[in-house]
N, C-alpha and C positions, 0 to 999 in steps of 0.2 A: 684376272678375276677380282683381285683387290681393287684394281682401278675401276672396274664396273660397279662394285659395291659403293665406292666413294661417290661415283657419278649419280647413282640412284639415290643415295642419302642426301646429297646436295640438292637434287631436284625436289625430293620430298620436303626438305626443310624450306626450300623456296616457296613451295605451294602453301605450306602451313603459315609461313610469314605473310604471304600475300593475302591469305584468308583472314588472318588476324587484322591486317591493316585495313582490309575492306570492311570487315564486320565491326571492328572497334569504332570507327567514326560513325557508322550507321546507327550503332546502338547509342552512342553518345549524342547523336544528332536530334533525338527526340526531346524537345524542351519540356520543362515541367513548370506549371503555373499553380499558385495557391489562390483560390477564389474565396474571399472573406465576405460573408453575407452580413449586411448591417441594415436592419429594418424589416418591415415598415413600422412595427410597433415599438421601435427603440428610438430614444432620443439621445443626444450627445450629453453625457454626464460622466462623472468619475468612474462609474462601474463599466460603462460601455467603452470609455477611453482606454481603460486597462485591458479590456478584451481585444480591441483593435491593436494596441501596442504589443500585446503578447503575441498575437498572430503574425504581425509583421516581423517581430524578432524571430519567431519560429520559422518563417519563410526563409530568412537568411541562414539560420542554423541548419536547416534541412536542405540547403543548397538548391532552392527553387530558382528558376531563371527570372521570374517576375512575380509580383503580388498584385492581385486585383481586388479592390474594395467594391463590392456590389452594393451601391448606396441607395437608400430610400429613407429619408428622415425629414421631420419638420423643423429640426434645429435643436437647440439646447443651451448649455452653459458655455460662456466664452472661455473660461479657464480650462475647460476640458477640450474644447476644439483646438486650443493652442497646443496642448499636449499631443494631440493626434497629428496635426499638420507639421509640427516640429519633428516628430518621428518619421513622417513621410520624407521630409527634406534631408534627413540624415541617413536614410536607409542605403545599404550598399548594393541593392538591386533595384531595378525600375519599379515604380508604383503606378498602377493604372486605376483610376476611379471610373467606374462604369455605372451610371445612373440607370438602374434597372430593377425589376422587370417593367413591362408596359404599365404605364400609369404612375411610375415612381417619380419622386421629386427630390431635389437637393435644395432645401430651403434654409434660410438663415445661416446657422452654423455649418450646415452641409455645404454651402458655397465655398467656405474656406477650405474644407477638406478636399473638395473637388479641384479648386484652383491650385492647391499645393501639389497635385499629382503630376508625374512626368507626362502622363497622357490623360486627358479628360474626354470621356466619351459618354454618349447618351443613347438609350434605346429610342426608337422612332416616336413612341408615345410617352414622353416624359417632359419634365420642365426643370428649370433651375432659376433661382433668384429670390427676391423678397428678403433682403438682408438688413432692412432698416431697424436699428435698435429701438426697443420700447421698454417702458418700465414694468414693474411687477403687476400692474393692474391692466396691462395691455394698451395703455395710452401712450402718447408721445412724451418723451422726457422734457423737462423744463428747458427753456430757451438756452440759457448759458451752458448748462451741463450737456444739453443736446448737441450744441455745436462742437464741444470737445469730443464727445463720444463718436459722433458721426465722422468728424475729420480723422480721428484715429482709426476707426474701422475702415473708412474709405482708403486711407493710405496703406493700411495693412493688406487689404484685398488687391489694391492696384499693384503693390510690389510683387505679390505672388504671380499675378498675371504677367507682369513685365518680365519676371525671371524666366517664364516659360514661353515668352514671345507671343502672348495672346493679346486680345483686345484689352486695352487699359482704360478705355473710356466707360465701357459698360459696368465694370465693378463699382465705379463711383455712383452711377445711376442706381445700381442695385441697392446701395446703402442709403443714398439720399432720397430716392423716390420709390423704393421697393419695387424696382423693375423686375419683371419675370419673363423668361424666354422659353419658347418651345424648343424641342431638339433641333428642328430645321433652322429656326431663327438663330440659335446659338452657333450652329455650324456655319451659317452664312456670314455672320459678322465676326467669325474667328474667336468666339468665346470657347467653343468646344473644338477638339481636334478630330473627332470622328463621330459618326452615327452608325449603329449596327443593331440588327434585330436580336442577335444572340451573342453570347460570349465567344463561342468558337468562330463565328463570322467576324467578330471584332478582331480576334487574334490573327485571322487570315489577312484581314485588311491592314493590320499594322505590321505585317511581315516586311522587314527592311526599313521600318520607320526609325528615324533618328530623333531622339529627344532634343528639345531646344534649350534646355537649361545648360549654360556653359559650365556650371559647377558640377553637373551630373550628366555627362555625355554617355548615352547608351544607344546602341543600334539593336533594335528588337528583331529577333528571329523566333517567332512564336507560332507560326502556322502549324497546325496539326499537333499542338501541344497537349500533353497529358494534364488534365485539369483535376486538381484535388480541391473539393469544396468543403468549407467549414462553416458552421453556424453557431450562434450563441448557445452554450450548454445550459443545463439546469441551474448551475451555480450563478452564472451571469444573469439569467432571467429572474431567479429568486431574489438576488441582491438588488436588481433593478426594480422589482416589485416593492421591496422594503423601503425604497427611497421615494415612494409616492407621497407627496406632501399631505394629502388627505389621510392616508393610512398612518403616517407619522403623528399627525395631530390627535387622532383617535387613540393610538397606543400611548401617547404622552398623557392624555387625560386619564385613561384607564390606569396607567402606572401610578400617577399621583393619588388618585382616589383610593386605589388598593392599598398603598403604603400608609396613607393617612388613616384609613379605616383600621388597618392592623395596629397602628399606634394607639388608637382609641379603644380597640377591643383586642388586646394582646392574647395570643393563644389560639385565635381562629385559624391562622396559618394560610388557608387557601387564598384569601384576598391579598395577603402579603406576597405570596409566591407569584400570583398572576400579575400583581403590580410591579414586582421586581423584573420579571421577564419582559413585560410590555415596555417598561421604562428603559431597559437595556437596548431593546430593538430601536426605540425612538431615538436614543442617544446616538446610535449608529447613523441614523438618517440625518441628525443634526450635524454630525461630523463630516458628512458628505456634501450637503446642501448649504448654501450661504444662509446663515441664521441670524435673526435679530434678537439680541439678548433681552431687550425690553419686552418683546413678545413672549419670551419664555417666562420672565418674571410675572407678567400679568396672567398668564395661563396657570402658573403654579398658585398664585394668589387666589384666582377665581375658583379653582378646584378645591383648595383648602377651605375657603369660605362656604362652599356648598356642603362639604362633608361636616364641617363644624355646626352648620345650621340644623343638621339633623339631630344634634345632641344638645342644642341650646334653645331656650325659649326666646326667640327674637322676632317672632311673628313675620318671618320672611325677609327681614332687613338684610341679613347676611346673604340670603339667596339672591336678592336683587343686586347686591354688590358683586357677587360672584358671576352672575350673568353678564353684567356690564364689563367686568374684567375679561371674561372669555370672549365677549363680542368684539372687544378692541384688540385683545392679545392674539387670537387665532389668525386674523389677517396679517398681523405684524410678524408672525413667526418667520415667514420667508419673504419679507418685504423687499429683499435685495436680489431675489431670484427672478429669472425671466418668466413669462406667462405660463409655460408648461409646468412650472414648479410653484405656482401660487395655489393657495387653498381655495377650494370652490366655495363661493358665497352661499350656495344652497346648503352645503354641509354645515356651515356656521349657523345658519338660520335653523336648520333641522336640529342641531345639538341644543341650541337655546330653547326651542319649543319643547323638545323632549324633556329637558331638565325642568322647565316651567310646569309642564303637565305633571311630572312626577312630584314636584313640590306641592302642587295644588291637590293632588290625590292624597299625599301624606297628611297635609294640613287638614283637609276635609275629614279624614278618618279620625284625626286627633280631636277636632271640635265635636264630632258626633259622639266620640267616646266620653268626652267631658259632660255632654248633655244627657247621656244615658243614665237612668236611675241606678243607684248603687245596688249591686246584685249580691254582695257578700258583706259580712261584718255586722257589728251591733246596730249600725244605723238602719238596717233593714227591718228592725223590730217595730219601728213607728208605723202605725196603721194596721198591724197584725192583730188578729183576735187572740184572746186568752181566756183562761178559766181560773177563778179564785180557788186557792187551796187553803191551807191553814192561815190564820190571821196574819195579814201583812205580806202574804206571798201569792204570786200569780204564776201559772204555768203557761209559758209562751214558747211555741216551737220546740216543745220537749224539754225546756229548761225552766227552772224555778228562779224567779226574780223578786226582789223586794219591790213592793208596790204601794201606792197610795192613791186615793181618789182625787180626781181633778176638781170636783165640786165640794169635797170635804165630807160627803156622807159615808156611812159605814158600808163596807163591802162584805157580803155574805159568802160563805163557802159554797162553791158550786156555781156562783153567779158568772155569767159570760160578760167579758169586758173587751175593750179595744185599747191598744197602746196609743197614747197621745204624744208622749215625749219620753226622752231618756236623759237622766242626769247621773253620770257615773254608773253605779251598779243598781240604781233605783229607777223604776218606771212610774210614769204618771198615766193612770188609766181612767176610763169612763165606762159606765154600764151600758151594755147593748140592750136596747128595748126591742122586744119581739112582739 
């Protein structure tokens, strides 16, 4: 009996162990992928770079098998794109860049992010390229500097392509001639590693794929993976909104005007509070974007001249100087930033016209007020009618005044007169003939 129980116990234990061995690998066999959405309304900047870097670190911390950046961007700041692709190259799990959804693009800075990935894939209707560096006005950089910048960018992009065994000729053309490829063209000349209509389809296609970077050898087993998708949250989008160069410029002007107004009119409080808040937000933008200090100085000078001119009789001289300072200073604020981060020329013109119109309105009202006849005070007595009272006194507007005749004749009590002039407390009057 004891032997029978031992045999049954051993058999049961074997069944349990077999079930665990079968169920365990099956449960562990389901890969997990973190899909990080980037775009289409996002550009590459310090705010979005922090978002990408944080999500990539989170993918490692939460033990995902791979991270996928679903990319759709027009480009952005070179300093920020370096932060992103350096994070890609150092991550402990494979990074896939998937240019999607349909109609997406990986342009300018987006090309570096794509080329740094262990796998570069595109949706069928998408494109990649146009990486020629340009200045803040959208034009080509000057010849000497242009050669340095282009050679540096081309070498950087070519090295990324070479590390992943991709086409090394096209990256140079993308930088020097702004070449752009469709998804099928990119796949045909080995710029892209795969083309797929959806992310699940891409993961199935990459099942068993071996990455080509010798420093990052991965074999992907992602078919049927569980996909967790993350998108930029409120904080990321709000901070991204705050670094809009046009908004920063307006907030900077409001901040300066508010503070200067508070200094000239202490105790009003509201302009000072609004100015302090606006200036603080603007300073955050200045800390994020490449800023020209000459532009800041000119804008501060221009705003100060405009406010001071409202309190000084300069006949518009300070306003003209302020408009010139703003017209030159505003475009210079972000003169070192790429085109997405330059101030809109229309905004500069609109601000100048609005200030000029306000100054013209205030000036016209001031001139009209000066030409308007005096409504109060002793000066209003001139031309008013009066009636003589006791000798040497006249009643005008309910008040008694010393008076004398303008032609020297005697003035009789009860006689109606008109005030011709006033000298101190005595009026010069003349008789009214009826």
